[in-house]
C-alpha positions as CSV (number, residue, x, y, z in Angstrom):
1,A,-23.7,-18.8,-34.2
2,V,-24.5,-16.8,-31.2
3,G,-27.1,-15.6,-31.7
4,L,-28.7,-18.8,-32.9
5,V,-27.8,-20.3,-29.5
6,Q,-29.3,-17.8,-27.3
7,W,-32.4,-17.9,-30.0
8,I,-32.4,-21.4,-29.0
9,L,-31.5,-20.7,-25.1
10,W,-33.5,-17.4,-24.6
11,D,-36.9,-18.2,-23.3
12,P,-36.0,-21.6,-20.9
13,W,-32.6,-20.1,-19.6
14,I,-31.7,-16.7,-20.5
15,Q,-35.9,-14.9,-20.0
16,P,-35.7,-15.8,-16.7
17,F,-32.9,-14.5,-15.5
18,S,-32.5,-11.5,-17.9
19,W,-32.3,-9.2,-14.8
20,L,-28.7,-10.3,-13.9
21,L,-27.9,-8.9,-17.6
22,F,-28.1,-5.2,-16.1
23,Y,-25.8,-6.3,-13.1
24,P,-22.5,-4.9,-14.8
25,A,-24.3,-1.5,-15.9
26,V,-25.1,-1.0,-12.1
27,F,-21.6,-1.6,-10.9
28,C,-19.9,0.5,-13.8
29,C,-22.7,3.6,-12.5
30,A,-21.7,3.1,-8.7
31,W,-18.0,2.7,-9.5
32,L,-18.0,5.6,-11.5
33,G,-20.7,8.3,-10.5
34,G,-20.6,6.9,-6.2
35,L,-24.2,6.0,-4.8
36,A,-26.2,8.5,-6.7
37,A,-25.0,6.9,-10.0
38,G,-25.1,3.3,-9.0
39,I,-28.8,3.9,-7.8
40,G,-30.1,5.6,-10.7
41,G,-28.5,2.8,-12.5
42,T,-30.3,0.3,-10.7
43,L,-33.7,1.7,-11.4
44,I,-32.7,2.8,-15.5
45,S,-31.7,-0.7,-15.3
46,A,-34.9,-2.0,-14.0
47,L,-37.3,-0.3,-16.1
48,L,-35.0,-1.3,-19.9
49,A,-35.3,-5.1,-18.5
50,W,-38.6,-4.2,-17.6
51,Y,-39.7,-3.0,-21.1
52,F,-37.2,-5.2,-23.0
53,F,-36.9,-8.2,-21.8
54,I,-40.4,-8.9,-19.0
55,D,-43.2,-10.1,-21.2
56,P,-44.6,-8.6,-23.3
57,A,-41.1,-7.6,-25.0
58,F,-41.4,-3.9,-26.2
59,S,-43.8,-2.8,-23.6
60,F,-45.2,-2.3,-20.0
61,D,-47.5,-4.2,-19.7
62,L,-47.3,-7.3,-18.0
63,H,-48.5,-11.2,-17.9
64,N,-47.0,-12.5,-14.9
65,V,-48.0,-9.7,-12.5
66,T,-46.7,-11.4,-9.3
67,G,-43.7,-12.5,-11.0
68,S,-42.1,-9.9,-13.3
69,I,-43.1,-7.5,-9.9
70,V,-40.8,-9.8,-7.1
71,S,-38.0,-10.1,-10.0
72,A,-37.9,-6.1,-10.6
73,F,-38.0,-5.7,-7.1
74,V,-35.1,-8.0,-5.7
75,F,-33.3,-6.8,-9.0
76,T,-33.9,-3.2,-7.5
77,I,-33.4,-3.5,-3.9
78,T,-29.8,-5.6,-4.9
79,G,-28.9,-3.0,-7.1
80,C,-29.3,-0.5,-4.4
81,L,-27.2,-2.4,-1.5
82,F,-24.4,-3.5,-3.5
83,T,-23.9,-0.1,-5.2
84,W,-24.3,0.9,-1.2
85,F,-21.9,-1.3,0.1
86,H,-19.9,-0.6,-2.7
87,V,-19.2,3.3,-1.9
88,K,-18.7,2.2,1.7
89,L,-15.9,0.4,0.7
90,R,-14.4,2.7,-1.3
91,Q,-14.9,5.4,1.1
92,A,-13.0,2.6,3.6
93,L,-10.0,2.3,1.4
94,R,-10.0,5.8,0.7
95,S,-9.5,6.6,4.8
96,S,-7.6,3.4,5.2
97,E,-5.2,5.4,2.3
98,G,-5.5,8.8,3.6
99,Q,-4.0,7.2,7.1
100,F,-1.6,5.7,5.9
101,E,-0.3,8.4,3.8
102,A,-0.7,10.9,7.2
103,T,1.0,8.3,9.3
104,F,4.2,7.6,6.2
105,E,4.7,11.3,5.6
106,Q,4.5,12.5,9.4
107,A,6.5,10.1,11.1
108,A,9.0,11.4,13.6
109,A,11.5,9.1,11.8
110,G,12.4,8.6,7.6
111,M,10.8,6.1,6.4
112,L,11.1,4.8,2.9
113,L,9.9,2.1,0.3
114,M,12.5,0.7,-1.5
115,A,12.5,-1.8,-4.8
116,P,14.1,-5.0,-5.2
117,D,17.3,-3.7,-6.8
118,G,17.5,-0.9,-4.3
119,R,15.7,2.0,-6.0
120,F,13.7,4.2,-3.7
121,L,10.1,4.4,-4.9
122,R,9.0,6.0,-2.1
123,V,10.8,8.0,0.6
124,N,9.1,11.1,3.6
125,R,9.5,14.5,4.7
126,K,12.0,13.5,7.5
127,L,14.0,11.2,5.2
128,C,14.3,14.0,3.1
129,E,15.7,16.5,5.8
130,I,18.3,13.4,7.5
131,V,20.2,13.2,3.7
132,G,19.8,16.9,2.7
133,Y,18.0,15.8,-0.8
134,D,14.3,16.3,-2.1
135,A,12.2,14.1,-2.5
136,Q,11.8,13.7,-6.6
137,T,15.9,13.4,-6.4
138,L,15.5,11.1,-3.8
139,T,13.4,8.8,-6.1
140,T,15.8,8.6,-8.7
141,M,18.0,7.0,-6.7
142,S,19.3,3.6,-5.1
143,Y,21.1,2.5,-1.9
144,Q,24.1,2.7,-3.1
145,D,24.3,6.0,-3.8
146,I,24.1,7.6,-0.5
147,T,25.3,4.4,1.4
148,H,28.7,5.2,2.9
149,P,31.5,2.7,1.1
150,A,32.5,1.5,4.3
151,D,29.0,0.1,5.1
152,L,27.6,-0.8,2.1
153,E,29.1,-4.7,1.6
154,T,27.5,-4.7,5.6
155,C,24.3,-4.3,3.5
156,L,24.5,-5.9,0.5
157,V,24.8,-8.7,2.2
158,C,21.8,-8.3,4.7
159,I,19.7,-7.6,1.7
160,R,20.7,-10.9,0.1
161,R,20.1,-12.7,2.5
162,A,16.5,-11.5,3.0
163,L,15.8,-11.9,-0.6
164,A,17.1,-15.6,-0.5
165,G,14.6,-15.7,2.4
166,E,17.0,-16.1,5.8
167,I,15.6,-13.5,7.1
168,D,12.5,-11.4,6.9
169,T,14.3,-8.2,8.5
170,F,17.0,-6.9,10.2
171,S,18.8,-3.4,12.0
172,I,21.9,-2.3,11.0
173,E,24.0,1.3,11.8
174,K,25.3,2.2,9.2
175,R,26.5,6.4,7.6
176,H,24.3,7.7,4.8
177,M,25.9,10.5,2.3
178,R,24.8,13.5,2.9
179,R,23.7,16.3,0.1
180,D,26.3,18.5,1.3
181,G,29.0,15.9,1.7
182,G,28.4,15.5,5.4
183,I,27.7,11.8,6.9
184,A,24.2,11.3,8.9
185,W,24.5,8.0,11.2
186,V,21.3,6.1,11.3
187,N,19.6,2.7,12.9
188,L,18.1,1.2,9.4
189,T,15.3,-1.2,10.5
190,V,14.1,-3.0,6.7
191,S,11.2,-5.5,6.4
192,L,10.9,-7.8,3.0
193,V,7.1,-7.5,1.9
194,R,6.5,-10.1,-0.6
195,K,3.8,-10.7,-3.3
196,P,1.4,-14.0,-2.8
197,N,3.4,-16.0,-4.9
198,G,6.3,-15.3,-2.6
199,A,8.4,-13.4,-4.8
200,P,9.9,-9.8,-3.4
201,D,7.7,-7.5,-3.9
202,H,9.7,-3.9,-2.1
203,F,11.5,-3.3,1.3
204,I,9.9,-0.8,4.3
205,E,12.8,0.8,5.7
206,V,12.5,3.0,9.3
207,I,15.9,5.3,9.4
208,E,16.2,6.7,12.9
209,D,18.8,9.3,12.9
210,I,21.0,8.7,15.5
211,T,24.0,11.3,14.5
212,A,23.9,13.6,17.5
213,R,24.4,10.5,19.4
214,K,27.1,8.9,17.5
215,R,29.0,12.4,17.9
216,A,28.7,12.4,21.9
217,E,30.0,8.9,21.6
218,R,33.2,10.2,20.0
219,R,33.1,13.1,22.1
220,F,33.6,10.6,25.2
221,E,35.7,8.6,24.3
222,Q,38.1,11.5,23.0
223,L,37.9,12.7,26.7
224,F,38.2,9.3,28.5
225,E,41.2,8.6,26.6
226,N,43.4,12.2,27.0
227,A,42.1,12.9,30.6
228,P,45.1,14.0,32.5
229,I,44.2,11.2,35.2
230,A,43.6,7.6,34.7
231,L,39.8,6.7,34.6
232,S,38.2,3.2,34.0
233,T,34.2,1.7,33.8
234,S,33.0,-1.3,34.9
235,N,29.8,-3.5,34.7
236,R,27.7,-4.3,38.0
237,E,29.4,-7.0,38.6
238,G,32.5,-5.6,38.8
239,R,34.2,-6.3,35.3
240,I,36.4,-3.1,33.1
241,I,34.9,-2.6,29.8
242,L,36.3,0.9,29.8
243,M,39.7,1.5,30.6
């Protein structure tokens, strides 16, 4: 039945646009083989269309010389242009991906991509240094596995609010459990990325190691509290804020 419909519609409707049948082949050649393959596929497709579909069929003779040459020229030019733009687009995409890879991996702060359920999808080198786990191990874990129990509820509340649409980003200070049993204090900034339909896709987290600062603050507090003389600090208005 399909063949009968095509035969009936061939002469008035399909044959004048027979070149269009070969655009998928041009696309596949450009997609799989790049610029050379796309142009080669365009030229071969033009010859095949000419031989099989341009009147008279199964011949390179031409009855309508002007119309056939114009249609072949338009097909060849559009096929080559499509191939060129496709290759340029893929190059730009690879360049963008390369820049993201370099930024992600070489960032001075820890970075990770996290699924809505808390599983780590991807981590960078700096985060591995902060928590002492290798990347492969971390991608089998979740944020619950490395979050200090005392800070877990705070994280859960913020994540639930983000998933509920109440907030898009949040920042908190928390403790990570290191592989060696130590504690790493971090300043965590989290953003939720959503799918086009609005559903949560993944979280992007930037993790700044503030362990040294926290240790310095703790030492200052100990020295302040244990000083042999009375000490106090005040703000610009003269109000005492620590004594």
